[in-house]
N, C-alpha and C positions, 0 to 999 in steps of 0.2 A: 838568267831571268826567264821565267816561263811566259806563256802567252798572256796570262792575266796579271801581270805585274804584282809586286808584293808591297804591302805596307809594313811598317815597323811594329805596329801594335795589333795584337789579336789576329794575326794571319795564320790560318791553319795550313801547314805544309807538310809534305812527306816526301822522302826521296826513294825512288825506285829505279832499278836498272832493267832495261828491256833487251832481251836477246843478246846479253853480253856486252851491250853498249855502255858508255859512260852513264853514271847515274843522272837522273833528271829530277829536278825539284817540281813537285806537283802541288799546285794550289788547290785546297780542298773544295772551294766553291767558285763557280757553279759546278754542280755535278751534272754530267751530261751522259745520257743514255743514247748510244749510237746503234740504230737498228738497221741492219743490212747495208751498212756502208762497206765499201771495198777495203780489203786488207791494207792496201797502201795508204788509204786515208786514215784508217785507225792507227796504224803505226806512226804516221807523220804527226798526227794530233797528240799522241802520247809523247813523242819526242820533244815537242815544244811546250810541254807542261800542262796539258789539258787533263783534267780528272774525268776519265770516261769509263763507261761500262760497255762492252761489246755484246750486243744482243741481236736477236733475229726473230722474225715472224715465222720462220721455219722454212724448210726446203720442200719443194714439190717432190712427190714420190712416184717413180715409174713402177706401175703395177705389173705383175707377171701376166702373161697371156693365159686367159682362161675363158671358157664358154659357159661356165656355171659356177655356183658356189660364191662364197663371200670371203673377203679378207678383212680381218679386224686390225684397226690402226689406232695409234696414239698420236697426239699432236707433238711436234718437235720444235716448238718455239722456245726461246730462251730470254727471259727478262730477269732483272735483278729482283731479289726477294723484297728489297726495300725501295722499290720504284717510287713509292710515295714520298721518299726523301730526295728525289732528284728534282733538278730545276729546269733542265732543257732536254727534250727528246727530239732527236733528229732521225727521220726515217727516209729511206729510199724505197718507195713502194714498187719500183720497177726493177729492183735488183734482187735476185734470188738464185739459189742453187737447185739442181735436180739430182736426186740420188735414187739408187735402186732400192726396192722393197726388200727388207730383211726381217723375217718373222721374229727373230730373237730381239729385235729392237722395238717390237710392239707387244711386249709382254711385261707386266709388272712383276718384278722379282720379289718385291716386298709390298705386301698389301694387307691391310687390316679391315675386317668386315666380311659380311656374307655376300656382298654384291660388288661388281666392278663395272665401270663404264668404258666403252670403246666406241669408235666410229667404224662404219662399215663401208667397204668399197666392193663393187661387183661389176661384172661385165655389163655394158661395153666400156666402162671407165678404164682408161689406160694410164692416166696421170692424175693422181690424187693431190689436191691442192689444199693444204691446211691453213694457208695464210689469211683468208678472210675471217675464219673463226678465231684465229690468233689475234687478228686485228680487233675483234670484238672483246676478247679477253684483255687486250691492252687498254681498251676504254674502261673496263671495270677497275683496272689498277689506277688509271688517271683520275677516276672519280674519287679515289681515296685522298687525293690532294685537295683538301676542303677549305683551308683557311689562309692560303698564301698564293702568290702568283707563280705561274709556270708557263713555259712556251713549248709548243710543238711546231717543229719545222719539218715539213714533208715535201719531198720531191715526188711529183705526181706519177700516177699510173693510169692506164686506160681502165675505166670503171668496169668491174665485173662482179658477179655474185655467185655463190656456190650453195647448193643444198646439201646438208649433212644429215646422215641417218645414224643417230646414236642408238646404242643397244646396251641393255643392262644384262650382265651375265651373272647368274646365281647357280652355283653347282654345275649341273649338266644342262641346265635350261637357260634360254636367253629370251629377252623380251624387248622387242623393238619399241623405241620411244617416238614421240612426236618429232618429225623432221624439223630442222632448223635451217634458216637461210641467213647468210651473212655476206657482206661485200668487203672489198679491199679497203674501203674508207670507213669501216665500222668502228674505227678507233675514236671517232668524234661524234658527238650527239647529232649534229646535222651538217652535212656537206652539200651545198646546193649544186648537185650534179646536173649537167646539161648533156649535150651530145659528145660522144667520143670522136675526136678528130685528131689527125696528125698533121703537123706543119712546122715550118721554120720562120715564117714571116711574122715577127712579133714586134709590137709597139709598147714602149714603156710609158705608163701613165704619169701625169704630174703628181708629185707627192713631196714628202720631206726630202730636201735636197740631197743629203748624204746618202740616203737609201736609193734615191733615183740614180745618182752617179754610180753607185755600186752595181746596180742592175744593168746599167748601160755598159759598164766595163766588161760584163760577162755575157752579154747578149749574143756575141758571135758563137756560132755552132750550137746554140741552144735550140732545143726542139720541144714542142708541146704534144701531148697525147690525149688530153682531156680538156673539155671546156666546162665552164660553170656559169651560173646566172646570179644576178644580184637580188637577194631576197627582199620582199616588201614587208611592211608592217603597218598596222592600223594605228591612226592617231585621230585626234579631234578634228583635224583638218582633212581627213581622208587617208587614202593609202599613199605612203611614201616609201622610198628606198630605205632599207634599214641601215642606219649610220654606223652600225657595228662592223659592217663589211666595207673594205676598201680595195677596189681593183688595183692591181699592181701592173699587170700586163694584159694586153688584148691581142687578138690576131687581126688579120686584114679585114675580116668581116665584122669586127667589133665584139667578138665573143671573148669573154674573160678566160684567160688561161693561167692566171695567177692572182691570188688575192690574200688579204690579211683580215682576220677576224679579231676584234679587240673586245674583251670583256673585263670585268673587274679583276678576276684571277686567271681565267682560262684564255690563253692567247694562241692563235693558230696562224701560221703562214704556209700556204701551199704554193710551191714553185714548179715550173716546168723542169725538164731534164737538162740542167746546166752541165756542160761537158766537163769543165774544170771545177769539179765540186770541192776539191781540197782547198784550193786558194780562195774560192768563194766563201766557204765555211770559215776559213781563217780570217778573211777580211770582215765578214759579218760579225763574228764573235769578238774581234778585237776593236773594230772601228764603229760599228753600227749598234749592235744589240745592247752594249752597256749604257748608251745614251737613251735608248727607247725603253729598256727594261732595267733600270739601275738597281732595283732590289735583287735581281738575280746575280749581280756582280758585286758583292759586298767588298771584295778585296781587289777590285780592278782599278788600275790607274792607266791602263793602255788606251782608254777611250779619250784621254787628253791628247791624243796624237796630233790633233789640229793645232795645238799650241806649240808643237815642235817647229823649229825654224824652217826645216825643209818643206813643210806643208803650208807655210804662210801664203796668204793670198796676195795678189798684186797691190802695191802701194801700202801694204800693211806695215812694212819696215819703217817707211817714212812717217806714217801716222803714229807708230809706236814711239819713235824718237821725238816727235812733236809733243806727245803726251808726257814723256819724260822731262822735256824742257819746261813745259807748263808746270809740272809738279815741282821742279827745282826752283822756278821763279816764285811760285806760290810759297814754298818753304822759306825762301829768302825774305819775302815780304812779311811772312808771319813772324819770323825772328825779329825783324825791324820793329814791328808794331808791339811785340812783347817787350822789347827794350824801351820803347817810348812809354809804355804803360808803367814799367818799373821806375823809369826816371820821373815820370809824372807823380807817382806815389811818394817818391822821396822829396820832390820839390814842394809838394803841398801837404806833407805829413803834419806840419804845425797846425793845420785846421782841425785834425782829430784831437790834438792836444787842447785846443780851445774849447772843443765840445765838452770835454770832461770838466772844464773849469767854469765856463760861462753859460752853458745850456744851448739848446737848439736854436733859439730865436736869433742870437747874435751870429751863430755859425751860418745860418741860412743867408743872412745879410752879406756876410763875407764871401760866401760861395757865389752869390749873384754878382758881387762886385768883380771877382776875378773872372767870371764867365763873360 
């Protein structure tokens, strides 16, 4: 049994073996794109039956030492070509690799057309960061999900932005284009960024009980690196806090360090850096998300975990037995009244025979007599 439990009807499944392990049954939906999660999390999620794609915003690139000239670069992000068919995107914005610059990796071997686009890096830049621009490109892909619900779950990073210098190369000539600026949160239309702060003193806000319990479970060793503000909106009654935004966690100064944004189709949850991400993601996907976003889990039965006996609340067993006893008593009384109705029909069946012979007037008189 995989993470997302199976139904007998219309369940899309496939069987895959990972790294020589025993085959695992994969439930087709929800499709989850994991971006920059650690290899152990990816492997573990696959092993329990999650249908995932392993992606990345890209690795930072250590540039060669140089006091002049330019280096041309290509982005090294990796998204599924059919990202618009995915249901959940999980990003760790604070997890990345750093690799060395290799010229052969920044040259298009197959290219059609008279011009080609690259990005430039020059001294004094020693570390090229493609991730904010890749974050912006991720937003372009998410915007292709136009008529259905999806969820982005992001573990936060300290806010930063990068200026990029694109260049168009044609033959032996090159033409620098207008610089672009993107930030690590560019994957979303609007993230209410406040001050970048680091800390570990975190308070869980009051919210839907199951989600609150989950966050409380993993609050230990969790740290935040970015704060956010609650956006306002204009109404007939003046300016109020936008109800689309729900703070989930705050620091000791009352700054928001985690929040949820709820729209008709676009849904975002930004979380701080939870240490035990694997078990948190597992609990969130199996116990919380299916009840909040049921349309994303069409084949899920695991969110009925609260109905399992090991999770029963105090006194629930006694109340359940009382309910069963009442139902039995009701059923017994119902059977008794059915028998009385049947006996009554037999006892007074002669009245119906009189109706057919004498008419309604006499029958009504007889009925009143017997009543």
